[in-house]
N, C-alpha and C positions, 0 to 999 in steps of 0.2 A: 528494526523495531527496536527503541530500547527497553529491557528487559530489569536492569538493572539502575543503582545512579551512575558505577560505574562504566556501563553501557552508554546512557546519557550522553555521558562526558564523551565518550568513544566515537559518536554518531555524530556528535558536534564538532569534532575534532576532524572528521572523516567529511564532512559538509563543509568545513572552512578551509582543508584543504582541495575540496572541490572546485571551489570558486578562487581560490589565488593559484592553483596548478594547472596548467596548460596542457600538462602533457597528465594529468591524475589519469590512474588506472585503478579501479576497486580491486583488482584481482592484486596488483602488487600493493597497493596502500591498507588494504583489510589488514589487522591487528587478529592474534590469535584473542578470540573474543567471546568464547564459547562460555554458555550460563549467562552472556551478560548483553548479548545483539542475537536478534534475528532477522534472516535474510530470506525476504521474500522474489524471487525472481522467476521468469521464464526463460531464461538463457541460460541452456546446458552447458554450457563452456563457463560460463560465471558459477553454478552451481557446481561443477565438476570440481573447479580449481579452488573454490572456497570452504569446501565440505568438511574439511578438516581443520578449518581456524574460526567456524561459526555456526551456530544451526541452521541450516539452510531447508527452503521449503520450496517447493515448485508452485509459482504463482499459477492458477488457474482464474483467467477473466471469461465471462458469458463472450461468446462469440464461435466465430466460424472455426479457431483452431484451439477450442477446449478438451474437444477429444482426442486432439492427437497430444497435447501439453498432457491429458493423463498418462496416454501412452509412456510418453518421456518420464513421466516421474516413475512411473512403474518399473521401468526398464535400468532407470539409475538407482532406486530405490530410495529415493527422495519423498518424503511425501508431499502431497497436492495440498494448497490452502485456496479458498475463495476468496476471490477479490474481485473489486469492479472497476480496477484503473481507477479509482476517484479523481475527479479533479476540481467539483464545484460541489457544495453540500447540497441545496436543492433544484431538483430540474428544473425551474424556472431560472435559475443561475445560469444558463450556458451566455446570454448576451452578455454577462459580467467575465465569464470566461473571455469572451472573444474580444472585449474592451480590454483586458487585461494583456492578452496577446499582442492587439496592433497598438498600444502603448509601450511593452517589450521591444518590439520590434520597430518602433518609431512608423508606422502606418498608419492610411487611414483605415477606417473599418471595410471601405467597399475597395481597399487594396489588399486585404489582409491574404495571403495564400490560403488555400484551403486545408495544406496538409503543415499549417502552424496551428491549427484547430482541433481540440478531439470532438469525438462524436456528441452529440445532445445527451447522449445515453449514461454517459461519464457520469452521475452525481450520484450522491451517497443513497443508496436504493434500501429500503427496509429489510429484514432478514425474508419473511414471506415472499417478495419480489425475488432476491437473490434466490431462494429456492425453485421458484418457477422456472428463473433460467437457466439454474443449473442442477435439472432432474435426475443428471446419472452423474453426480459428483455430491454423494451424502457426506464422502469421508473428508472431503475438502472442506466441505460447509462445516464439520464438526471441529476441525482441525483449526478455523477461522476460530470458532467460539472458544477450542482449548488456548490459542496465544492470544486470545484478549483477557480471559480467565488469568493467566500468567501473569500477565502486564498489569492487572488490576489488583491483584493480589501482591502484587509487589511495589505499588503506590506508584506505577509508573504510565500506568491506563489514563485517558485523559480524563477521568470521571473520578478519579481518584481523588479528589477534592471531597467529595462525600456529596456534590451536586449531583440532581437526578439527571439523566441524559434530556427528560422532557425540558427542564430548565435552558439546554444550549440548542433546542429546537431537532434535537437528533431524536431519529428512531431509535426505539431498543429491541434487543431481542432478550424477551424476558429479562433478567436485571442486569444484562449487557449490554454497550452503548453501539449503535448500529454499525461503528467506527471500525469493527473488527473484518468490514468487507475494504478496506482501504491499503495500499501499498506504502511503502515506507515513504517515498517523495510527499505521496500527494497526503499524508497527514497534516505534514506541514503547511500545504496550499490548503487545504480545509479549516484548520488553525486561523488560517490567517485572512479569511475571506469575512 
């Protein structure tokens, strides 16, 4: 997640590199970007490798692995952050997600492999639902709010243009957009839907 204008430039470059370089490696390509970028990941290899170059957070997604990820976060001493691995904005948008995947894979909807589609639960859920899904993770939920607050205070949050989240049809957590519960690649997907 970009936290500064320089962070946005770095993130844009990383995304471009990812699309242009078949041998792209986030571990190899991540620049020293503390203060500019925030990395959310459930992958201990990535977190260990990048913790000295970028601010790292252990991504906790509701589901069967959330407790083991919380343990891993404690072991690595990398704080947890709640996300929902969001791929679409509204609960009813799963069919659009399936259609986009079918187009991307040049397949008919009926021939779309199940592993190419995310769960219908991967939508932008409001904070009260996230709290119900992660009752054992108050720290991770609070950290989501902290990261979002920093992003909006630096002008890098998606609501930084002064429009209220409701203008975009987004649920809110107090004065913060619910997009605090998404991870980096998914922010791009939501803003493009």
